[in-house]
C-alpha positions in Angstrom: -84.3 163.8 1.2 -84.9 166.0 -2.1 -88.3 165.4 -4.3 -87.3 162.9 -7.4 -88.5 165.0 -10.6 -89.0 162.5 -13.2 -87.6 163.5 -16.9 -90.4 164.6 -19.4 -92.4 161.8 -21.0 -92.8 160.0 -17.6 -96.4 161.3 -16.2 -97.7 159.1 -13.7 -101.6 159.1 -13.3 -101.1 158.9 -9.6 -104.3 160.8 -8.0 -105.9 161.0 -11.5 -106.8 157.6 -12.2 -110.8 157.6 -11.4 -111.1 161.3 -13.8 -109.1 160.0 -16.7 -111.2 156.3 -16.3 -114.4 158.3 -16.3 -113.4 160.1 -19.7 -112.2 156.8 -20.8 -108.8 158.3 -21.2 -107.5 155.3 -19.5 -108.2 151.8 -19.6 -107.1 150.2 -15.9 -105.9 151.3 -12.6 -103.8 149.2 -10.2 -103.6 149.7 -6.3 -102.1 147.6 -3.6 -103.6 147.6 -0.1 -101.8 146.3 2.7 -103.7 144.8 5.9 -105.2 147.9 8.0 -104.9 150.4 5.0 -107.9 152.1 4.4 -109.5 153.0 0.9 -108.3 156.6 1.6 -104.6 155.3 2.2 -104.6 152.8 -0.7 -105.9 155.9 -3.5 -109.1 153.8 -4.4 -111.6 155.5 -1.8 -113.5 157.1 -4.9 -113.9 154.0 -7.0 -116.6 152.5 -5.2 -119.9 154.2 -6.5 -118.7 153.7 -10.2 -118.2 150.0 -9.9 -121.4 149.9 -8.0 -123.1 151.5 -11.1 -121.0 148.9 -13.3 -119.5 151.7 -15.1 -116.0 150.7 -13.7 -115.0 146.6 -13.0 -113.4 145.7 -10.0 -110.9 142.4 -9.8 -108.6 141.9 -6.8 -106.6 139.1 -5.1 -105.1 138.8 -2.1 -101.3 137.5 -1.6 -101.3 134.7 0.9 -97.7 135.3 2.2 -98.1 139.1 2.9 -102.0 139.6 2.8 -101.5 142.5 0.6 -104.4 142.9 -1.7 -104.1 143.7 -5.5 -106.6 145.8 -6.8 -107.3 146.3 -10.5 -110.0 148.7 -11.6 -110.9 148.4 -15.4 -113.6 150.1 -17.9 -116.5 147.9 -19.5 -114.4 145.6 -22.3 -111.2 146.4 -20.8 -111.6 143.2 -17.8 -109.0 141.5 -19.7 -106.1 144.0 -18.3 -107.2 143.5 -14.9 -106.9 139.7 -15.5 -104.1 139.7 -17.1 -102.5 142.0 -14.5 -103.4 139.9 -11.4 -101.9 136.9 -13.5 -98.8 138.5 -14.0 -98.9 139.4 -10.6 -99.1 136.1 -9.6 -96.1 134.7 -12.0 -93.8 137.1 -10.3 -94.9 136.1 -6.8 -94.1 132.7 -7.7 -90.9 133.1 -9.7 -92.3 131.8 -12.9 -92.7 135.4 -14.5 -88.8 135.7 -14.3 -88.1 132.8 -16.6 -90.0 134.4 -19.1 -89.8 138.0 -18.9 -87.1 140.7 -18.0 -87.8 143.4 -15.8 -88.2 145.6 -19.0 -90.5 143.4 -20.2 -92.5 143.4 -17.3 -92.5 147.2 -17.2 -93.7 147.6 -20.6 -96.6 145.1 -20.0 -97.5 147.1 -16.9 -97.0 150.4 -18.4 -99.5 149.1 -21.4 -102.0 147.8 -19.4 -102.4 150.8 -17.4 -102.8 152.7 -20.7 -99.5 154.7 -20.6 -98.1 155.3 -24.3 -95.3 153.5 -25.8 -93.1 156.6 -25.5 -94.0 157.2 -21.6 -93.1 153.4 -21.0 -89.8 153.8 -22.8 -88.7 156.9 -21.0 -89.4 155.4 -17.8 -87.4 152.4 -18.5 -84.3 154.6 -19.3 -84.8 156.6 -16.5 -85.2 153.3 -14.5 -81.9 152.3 -15.9 -79.8 155.6 -15.4 -81.0 155.3 -12.0 -79.8 151.8 -11.6 -76.4 152.9 -13.2 -75.9 155.9 -10.9 -76.8 153.5 -7.8 -74.3 150.8 -8.8 -71.8 153.5 -9.5 -71.9 154.6 -5.9 -71.6 151.5 -4.3 
């Protein structure tokens, strides 16, 4: 399968979250750990010392149906982002979120919580819509 290239304006922080957070360039990072995965697999292996020092805060919850642990790491004073992210995740699992928000609304919320610019978030939404359109035309 060929590697997908993202359009200009969509730049994931994958693998750089900790570095960006320690520079205060990113307020929050989000990870999901399936049962049996270690921190290297998840991507948050190097966060622990900074959590222990209090330089980064950690919030987590486990989905009771799937046992997937959602982990939010935030800068101090940005803990509202982690709490809101976990609340939204619970609302999505229960279906409540979809009574209030569209999928684009949820993408905007997550992008803002993670510290992406509005332009990057809108580019991501446009890219996702174009992929959806491509996939529906090939069905």
